[in-house]
C-alpha positions as CSV (number, residue, x, y, z in Angstrom):
1,M,-132.2,-36.9,-44.0
2,Q,-133.0,-33.7,-46.0
3,Y,-130.9,-32.0,-43.5
4,E,-128.0,-34.0,-43.9
5,Q,-128.3,-33.9,-47.7
6,Q,-128.4,-30.3,-47.8
7,R,-125.2,-30.2,-45.4
8,A,-123.3,-32.5,-47.7
9,A,-124.4,-30.0,-50.7
10,D,-123.2,-27.0,-48.7
11,F,-120.1,-28.8,-47.9
12,S,-119.4,-29.7,-51.6
13,A,-120.3,-26.3,-52.9
14,L,-117.9,-24.9,-50.3
15,M,-115.0,-27.3,-51.3
16,A,-115.6,-26.3,-54.8
17,M,-115.2,-22.7,-53.8
18,I,-112.0,-23.3,-51.9
19,D,-110.7,-25.6,-54.9
20,G,-111.3,-22.7,-57.3
21,T,-109.9,-20.2,-55.0
22,I,-106.8,-22.4,-54.8
23,G,-106.8,-23.0,-58.5
24,K,-106.8,-19.2,-59.1
25,A,-104.0,-18.5,-56.6
26,D,-101.9,-21.1,-57.9
27,R,-102.5,-19.6,-61.4
28,K,-101.6,-16.1,-60.0
29,V,-98.3,-17.5,-58.5
30,E,-97.3,-19.1,-61.6
31,L,-97.7,-15.9,-63.5
32,V,-95.7,-13.9,-60.7
33,H,-92.9,-16.6,-61.1
34,D,-92.9,-16.0,-64.9
35,E,-92.8,-12.4,-64.4
36,L,-90.0,-12.5,-62.0
37,R,-88.0,-14.8,-64.3
38,E,-88.6,-12.3,-67.0
39,L,-87.6,-9.3,-64.9
40,R,-84.4,-11.3,-64.0
41,R,-83.8,-11.9,-67.8
42,Q,-84.1,-8.5,-68.5
43,A,-82.1,-7.3,-65.4
44,C,-79.1,-9.5,-66.7
45,A,-79.6,-8.2,-70.3
46,L,-79.6,-4.4,-69.2
47,P,-75.9,-3.9,-69.3
48,K,-75.6,-5.7,-73.1
49,R,-78.6,-3.6,-74.6
50,R,-77.8,-1.4,-77.6
51,G,-77.1,2.2,-76.7
52,G,-76.8,2.0,-73.0
53,A,-74.1,3.4,-71.1
54,G,-71.1,0.9,-70.8
55,S,-73.1,-1.5,-72.9
56,R,-71.4,-3.8,-75.4
57,D,-73.0,-2.4,-78.4
58,A,-72.0,1.2,-77.4
59,R,-68.5,0.0,-77.2
60,K,-68.9,-1.6,-80.7
61,Y,-70.3,1.6,-82.2
62,A,-67.2,3.7,-80.8
63,L,-64.9,1.2,-82.1
64,G,-66.6,1.1,-85.3
65,S,-66.5,4.9,-85.5
66,T,-62.7,4.9,-84.8
67,L,-62.1,2.4,-87.8
68,A,-64.4,4.8,-89.9
69,V,-62.4,7.8,-89.0
70,L,-59.0,5.9,-90.0
71,G,-60.4,5.5,-93.5
72,L,-62.0,1.8,-93.0
73,A,-65.6,2.7,-93.3
74,D,-66.0,0.5,-96.6
75,I,-63.5,-2.2,-95.6
76,D,-64.9,-5.8,-95.6
77,D,-65.4,-6.4,-91.9
78,I,-64.9,-10.2,-92.3
79,A,-61.5,-9.7,-94.3
80,L,-60.4,-7.0,-91.7
81,L,-61.2,-9.6,-88.7
82,G,-58.9,-12.2,-90.5
83,L,-56.1,-9.9,-91.0
84,L,-56.3,-8.3,-87.6
85,A,-56.3,-11.8,-85.9
86,H,-53.0,-12.5,-87.6
87,P,-50.6,-9.6,-86.7
88,L,-47.3,-11.0,-88.1
89,H,-48.9,-11.5,-91.5
90,M,-50.3,-8.0,-91.3
91,L,-46.9,-6.7,-90.2
92,R,-45.2,-8.7,-93.1
93,W,-47.6,-7.4,-95.7
94,S,-47.9,-3.9,-94.4
95,S,-44.1,-3.7,-94.5
96,S,-44.2,-4.7,-98.2
97,V,-46.5,-2.0,-99.1
98,L,-44.8,0.6,-97.0
99,S,-41.7,0.0,-98.7
100,S,-43.0,1.7,-101.8
101,T,-45.4,4.2,-100.5
102,P,-44.3,4.9,-96.8
103,D,-46.6,8.1,-96.5
104,L,-49.9,6.0,-96.5
105,G,-52.2,6.3,-93.5
106,F,-53.6,3.3,-91.4
107,G,-56.9,3.2,-93.8
108,P,-55.4,3.3,-97.0
109,L,-52.4,0.9,-95.9
110,I,-54.9,-1.9,-94.9
111,Q,-57.1,-1.4,-98.3
112,T,-53.9,-1.8,-100.2
113,V,-53.0,-4.9,-98.4
114,L,-56.4,-6.4,-98.9
115,S,-56.4,-5.3,-102.5
116,D,-54.3,-8.6,-103.2
117,S,-56.8,-11.0,-104.0
118,H,-55.0,-14.0,-102.5
119,R,-54.5,-12.1,-99.5
120,R,-58.0,-11.0,-99.1
121,A,-59.2,-14.6,-99.9
122,W,-57.1,-15.7,-97.0
123,C,-58.2,-13.0,-94.4
124,E,-61.8,-13.6,-95.5
125,Q,-61.7,-17.3,-94.9
126,W,-59.8,-16.8,-91.6
127,G,-62.5,-14.2,-90.7
128,R,-65.4,-16.6,-91.3
129,A,-63.6,-19.2,-89.3
130,L,-63.0,-16.8,-86.3
131,W,-66.7,-15.5,-86.5
132,W,-68.1,-18.9,-86.5
133,R,-65.9,-19.9,-83.5
134,H,-67.3,-16.8,-81.8
135,R,-71.1,-17.4,-82.5
136,K,-70.7,-21.0,-81.7
137,A,-69.4,-20.3,-78.2
138,L,-72.4,-18.0,-77.7
139,Y,-74.7,-20.8,-79.2
140,D,-73.5,-23.4,-76.9
141,A,-73.5,-21.2,-73.7
142,E,-77.2,-20.1,-74.6
143,V,-78.3,-24.0,-75.1
144,T,-76.3,-25.2,-72.1
145,S,-77.8,-22.3,-69.9
146,F,-81.1,-23.4,-70.8
147,L,-80.7,-27.1,-70.4
148,N,-79.5,-26.2,-67.0
149,S,-82.2,-24.0,-66.1
150,G,-84.8,-26.6,-65.2
151,R,-87.3,-25.3,-67.7
152,T,-87.1,-28.2,-70.1
153,G,-89.5,-30.3,-68.6
154,R,-92.6,-31.7,-70.0
155,G,-94.9,-29.7,-67.8
156,E,-93.2,-26.3,-68.7
157,R,-96.0,-23.8,-70.0
158,W,-93.6,-22.5,-72.9
159,R,-94.0,-26.0,-74.3
160,R,-97.7,-25.5,-75.3
161,D,-97.0,-22.5,-77.3
162,Q,-96.9,-22.3,-81.1
163,P,-93.3,-23.0,-82.5
164,T,-91.3,-19.9,-83.2
165,A,-90.2,-18.6,-86.5
166,V,-86.7,-19.5,-85.7
167,Q,-87.5,-23.0,-84.8
168,L,-89.3,-23.4,-87.8
169,G,-86.6,-22.2,-90.0
170,L,-84.1,-24.7,-88.3
171,I,-86.6,-27.5,-88.8
172,L,-86.5,-26.8,-92.6
173,D,-82.6,-26.6,-92.6
174,L,-82.5,-29.7,-90.7
175,C,-84.7,-31.7,-93.0
176,G,-82.7,-30.5,-95.9
177,V,-79.4,-31.6,-94.4
178,L,-80.7,-34.9,-93.1
179,Q,-82.9,-35.7,-95.8
180,E,-86.1,-36.1,-93.5
181,T,-89.5,-34.9,-94.2
182,D,-91.3,-32.0,-92.2
183,P,-92.3,-33.3,-89.0
184,K,-95.2,-30.7,-88.8
185,V,-94.6,-29.9,-85.2
186,G,-97.6,-28.3,-83.6
187,T,-96.1,-26.9,-80.2
188,R,-92.7,-25.2,-79.0
189,G,-92.0,-28.1,-77.0
190,E,-92.4,-30.8,-79.9
191,A,-90.0,-28.4,-82.1
192,F,-87.5,-28.0,-79.5
193,D,-87.4,-32.0,-78.8
194,W,-87.1,-32.6,-82.6
195,I,-84.3,-30.1,-83.2
196,Y,-82.4,-31.1,-80.2
197,A,-82.4,-34.8,-80.9
198,R,-80.8,-33.9,-84.2
199,G,-77.9,-32.0,-83.1
200,G,-79.4,-28.3,-82.8
201,N,-78.4,-25.6,-85.2
202,P,-76.4,-27.1,-88.5
203,T,-74.9,-23.8,-88.8
204,F,-72.6,-25.0,-85.8
205,W,-71.9,-28.5,-86.8
206,E,-68.6,-27.8,-88.5
207,E,-66.1,-25.1,-88.4
208,P,-65.1,-23.4,-91.8
209,A,-62.2,-24.8,-93.4
210,L,-58.8,-22.9,-92.7
211,P,-56.9,-21.6,-95.6
212,S,-53.2,-22.2,-96.6
213,L,-50.8,-19.3,-97.6
214,R,-49.1,-19.0,-100.9
215,E,-45.4,-20.0,-100.5
216,E,-44.3,-16.2,-101.3
217,D,-46.8,-14.9,-98.5
218,D,-45.8,-17.5,-95.9
219,V,-44.2,-16.0,-92.6
């Protein structure tokens, strides 16, 4: 009887050791999966990183330097975006300026065009709308990608982490817009679910209003 009890105890100890080993292995596998996922993310992001050869930021800096050389270093970038996006308007306004000062370079020409307060306001409003559309497309793609990744399930480890500063800021914005009380979420998963259920970032709910031209500026 004592022998059988000892065997049972030894067997239980062996199974506990095996279970512990399996648990450690599972945790290591989970960590490896997380590391691989992060490595894949970094690999995908590498071509877009700031300063890298052929990166998007490197191209942006090159284009920005070109504008600076042309005399547009101090120009309002939002107004310039709205103007460049409407070449017919830019051509008409530029022709009007050049008719009296034909020797202007490109930078001074654009500055003169935007010195008119009505034109500048029109270009700024269009610039805000175009920048909003660009950012919304990126935001929608990011949200869709995350939702399609299969990593939003209740058992995901990230859900147990603390809410991010971005999430907490969005929650405060949504509470103000929707007149709701602060939900005081305790985890990243709770914050994600609360924000997603209310439509996400309110910045992208409604496109900025588009302006109309004065009659004398119409093309």
